[in-house]
N, C-alpha and C positions, 0 to 999 in steps of 0.2 A: 504494500500500500504506500502511496506517495505521502510525503511529509505534509503537503497541503491538505490531503484527505484526512489524515490523522488529526491535524489541528482543527479542521472543520468539525469533526466528530466531537472534539473536546470543547467546542464552542469558542474556539480561539483562532478563527481564520485570519491569517496574517494580512494586514491592510497595506495599502500602498506605501505608507510612511515606513513600515517595517522593511519592506523591500527596498525602498530608497536608501534606508540607513545601512543596509548590509555592507555595501562596498565601503562606505565611510568608516564603519566600525572595524572592518577588516584592516583598512589602512591605519586607523588609529591604534589598533592592537599591535600591528606590526611595528609601528613607530615606537610605541611604548616599550616593546620587547627588544627592538633592534638598535635604537639609538645608543651609541657608545658614550653615554654620560657617566662619568666616574662617580662612585659613591663608596663610603666606608662606614661600617658599623663598629663602634668602639665600646667595649665594656670598661667600667671604672677600674677593674682589676688589671687592665692593660691589653687584653686580647683585641685583635683587629681582624675584621672580616671584610674583604674587598669585594665589590660587586658593581652593579650598574644601577643608576637612578631610574626609578619607575614612577616618580611623582614630581613634586615641586623641587626646585633647587633651594638649598639652604641647610640649616641645621635644626634638628629637633632632639629633645632629650626626654627621658622618662624611665619608668621601671620596665625592664624587659621581661616579658612572660611568654610562655608558649601555649598555643591552643591546638587541641587535637581534632577539631571538627574537620570533616571531609568536605562539607558544603557550608553555605551560609556566610561567606566572607563579608557580604554587604551588610547583613544584620550585625555581624561582629563589629565591623568598623564604625557603624552608626550607633552603637550602644553606648550611652553616656557613662556606663560603668567602667569603660576603658579610658576615661580621662586621665591624662598624664601617664599612660602606659603605651609601650611600643610592643606590638603583637607579632610574634613569630608563629606562622602557621606551619604545622608539621606536615600537612599534606603538600606534596611537591608542586602540583600544577594549579596555580591560582590565577583567576582572571578570565577563564574561558567563557563564562556566562555574562560578563560585563556588569554594568550597573543599570538599574531601571528606576523609574519614578515611584514605584509602589511598595518596595521592600525596605524603605528606610525605617529605622527604629527611633529616629529623632530627626531634627531638621537638617542635620549635616553629619559629616564624618567627625567622630569624637576622639578616636584613638590618636595618640601623639605621633605614631609612625607605624609602618608595616614592614615586615621582613619575610620574604618568600624565596623558595628555591628557583622556581621557573615561572615566568610570565608568558603564557601562550600567545602566539602572534595573531590568532584569529578569535573573534568573539562569536560564539555560536548560540545565540538565544534570541528568539523573535521578540521578546519583551525588552531587550536591552536598548537604551537610547544613549549610552555612553560606554566606552571601554573603562576598565579599572584604572588604567593610566590616566585617562582623561579626567575621571572623577577625582582622583588623588590630586592632580595638578590644579584642577578648578577649585578645590577646597584648600589649596596651599599646604597639603600634607606631604612630608618628606618620607620616601620609602625606598627600599633597596631590594633588588632581586639578584639571582646568580650566586648566592652564598650557600654554605653547607648548613642547612637548617637542622640536620641530625646532630651535628657537632654542637650547635648552639643549644639545642634541646638537652643534650647530655650534660652540658655545662650547667644549665639552669636546674636540672634535676639533681645534680650532685652538690652544687654550691648554693642553690636557692636563687630567687629572683634577684636580678642585678640592675644597678643603675647603668644606663647606657645612653648613647647618642648616635645619631646618623648624620653624617655630613654628605650632602649631594651637591656636586659641582655643576655649574652651568655648562652648556655645550662647549666643547673645545678646551675645557679646563680640567685640572686634576683635583680630586677630593683631597682634603687636608686632614691627615690623621691627628695632628696635634690639636686642631680645632675640635675634632670629635672627642678626643680624650679629655680635653679641658671641660667640655660641656658635660660629658658623662660624669666626671668627678665633681661637677658643680650641682648635680641634681640631688636634692635633699632626701628623697625617698617619700614613701606614703604614710609612714607611721606618724600620727599626730596631724595628718593633713585633713582638714575639713573641706571636702570638695563638693558635698551635696548642695550647699548653697551657691556654689559657683555654677553648676550646671542646671540649677532649678529655673523654672519660669519666673518672670518678673511680676506678673499679675495673674489673678485667677482667670480661668476660662472653662467653658463647658466643652466636653469632648463628645461628639455625636456619631462617630464612624465605627461600624462593626468590622468584622473580619472580611478579608478579600477572598473571593472564589473565582477561579479561572472561568472566563466567559460570562460572569455575572457581576463582577466588581465588588464593591463594599456593601455590606448590609447597612441599613439605615437605623438610627436610634428609634426606639419605640415611641409612638405618639403619646402613650400614657404609661410611663415607667412606674414600676411597682416600688422600687427602692431608689434612694438617693445616696450615692457613694461620694464622700469627699476623699480624693486621692492626693496624698502629699507627694509632691514631685521632688525627689532627691536625685533625679536622673532617670525618670520613668521611661520604660520602653513602650512604644506605641501599641504593640500587640497586647500588652497587659490591659490597657484601656479598652481596646477593641473587644476583648473577651468579656469584660464587664458589661459593655454595651450589648453584646450578644445575649446576655442573660437578663435583659430587660431593665438594666440599671441606668438611671440618669447619673452621669459622671461629671463632677466638678473638680478640676485639677487646681490645687493651690500651691503657692510657693513654699519652699522648705521651712522657712522661719515663721509661718503663719501660727499665731498663738492658738491654743486650744479653744479659748472662748470665741474667737472669730470663726473657727471651723464649726463649732456647735451652733453658732448663730445661723448657719446655713441649714440647720435642721436635718442632719444626715441620718440615714438608717444605719450606716456603718462607716468606718474610717479605714482607708487603705494606706499602707506605708510602702513606698516603692523601693525598687532597686536603686543603686547609685554607686559612685566611686569613693575611694578614700577610706579613711579610718572612721569607724562608727563612734568611738569614744568621745571625740570633740563635738559631736552633734548633740550637745546638751539640750538644745531647743526642741529637737525631735524626740529625744528620750523623755522629756517632761510631758510632751503631748501624749505619748504612748502610756506613760504612767497614769495620767489623769483619765485617759479613755478606759483603761482597765479598771480603775477605781470606780468609775461611773457605769461600768458594765456595758459600754458601747461596743458592739461587734467590731473586731479589729483583726486585720489580716496583713501580714508583712511578707515581702519577698526579698531575698538577698540582703542588701543593706537594711531593708525594713525588718527582716528577720533578726538581724543583729541588734537593731535598735530596740525592738520589742523585748528581746532577751535582756539587754542592759537595763531596760525600764523595770523588769521584774526582779532584778538583783543579780543577774549573771554577769560573767566577765567575758571579754573577747581577747584574742591574741592574733598577731601576725603569723601567717602560715609560711612555711619554707618557700614554696613556689606556687601555692594556691591551687585552685581547681579551675581549669579553663578548657572547655571542650563540650562536645555533644554526645558523648558516649559513656557517661558516668552512671554506674548502677547504684541505685539507692533502695534500701529495704524499708518497707512500712512495717514497723514493729507490732502494730495492732492486727494486721491481716497476714503478715508473712510474705506479701507480694513484693516483687522486685520491679522497679520502674527504671527505664533508661532515661536519663535526664541530661539537660544542658546545664553547664556550670560556668560561673564567672565570678570568682571571689578570691581575694587574697587575705581576708580576715575570717575568723571562725569563732563560734561560741565555745568557751572552755567547758569541757565535760566535768572536770573535777570541781566540787563545791557548788554544783548547780543548785539553785534554791528549790526548796520543797514544793513551791507553788507551780513549778514547771514540770511537765512530763515530756520526755523525749519520744517523739513519734516516728522519726525517720533517721536512719544512719547511712553513711556512705560505706559501700562495700569495698572501696579502694583503701580507705585508711581508718574507717570507724568513726570519723568525725560526725558531729551532730548536723543533721540535715533538716530536721523538723521538730517543732516544739508546740505544745498546747498548754494554755493556762488551766489549772485545775478548778478554779472557781470563777473565772471571768470568760466571756465568749471571745477569746483571743487565741490566735494560732499563727504560725509562721513557717515558712519553708525557705531553705538556703538556696536551692537551685532555681532554675527558671522554668516553671510549668507552662509558660506561654510560648516557649521556643520550639515546640513540636519535634523533639528528638526521637520520641518513642513510637509513633509521633504524638499521641494524645494521652499518654499514660497518666498524666497528673492534672488533666483538666478538671477532675472531680474536686480539686482543691477550691476552684472558683465556685463550684456548686455548693460546697460546704459553707463558704462565706455567705452565699445567698440564703442558705438554710438558717444560718445564725441570725441574719437580718429579718427572717420571716418568723422566728421564734416569738412566742407571746411576750417574753420579757425584753425583747429587743426594742 
């Protein structure tokens, strides 16, 4: 069967703009992969990795982490949780499906930089309207290809996450290793970094877009929503909000430092604490909101950074992990049912298991390292999950977490 027939059956007949873009994207991909623009990745410890620039010229710095996902690089790069991090993708061929206008998890690329083994010269996706190289350059993001990502991953696995920098030279020039090393050694790390308020929205807004389906587009918000969710934006991913809309919720997104009283003035059915970058401990404003919500028995749901904030509000502690969890293939066990879910993960901090307060029950654990993945409050309608149930790695193993939040808001005491 011809490709056009297959796409037509899927409700996605390629239109003329897709056809017109194909030659342009092929050329753009080839240019991004083939231009001999020098780049160097430097670790603060002194290691240098030479390659080719595949984004903007200049210097970027951050915490170097590795992500084991085979797909979804656009969602990874646009996830605000990667603020001030340089992402090494362990899958070797990155860029073959380009960038499109519908798979952004925020308004723009958020990662500080990107490191890949190979940038394919051809973009092969009818949805693409940019190549990866074009998207990186347009966003001013420095990136490098042609390096040994296996060696980099082994280094991070053995030594832990590293401060790093990428220096990408302009055309016809040579990247400067001293510039990259100085920048890497000047990066202060993420411990103590309150980045939630940096990536948060400036003013409240209503989110009314549901999930996207091939051939149908986005679902629309319900005309008569049953529940009203106030979502705290610590770097929220768009698909989280979409899944709340899918479940009949009116969603109001508020800035990270919105006081509890202001959130309650919106008369929410429940409060959502989003994912986000950085260290949770300095986010005292968010921890206080979670503490007051639990005391008032307001249904409360936290994901990723929101999970850590909820735990801190209940009296737990958090710590910086050696290299964190970043990928789309992490097995997590539900201790209540015994079921194992395949999850997407992106976090460098975790809740400390030792000395966990009695008011919290561990509901999920990682089968990679035993770290806490889920918690539930024993006396308040509050729960949280460390991974990303909205990211579809399983693909839908953990969507019931959103249903559970809705059930808490539907309970008589909510």
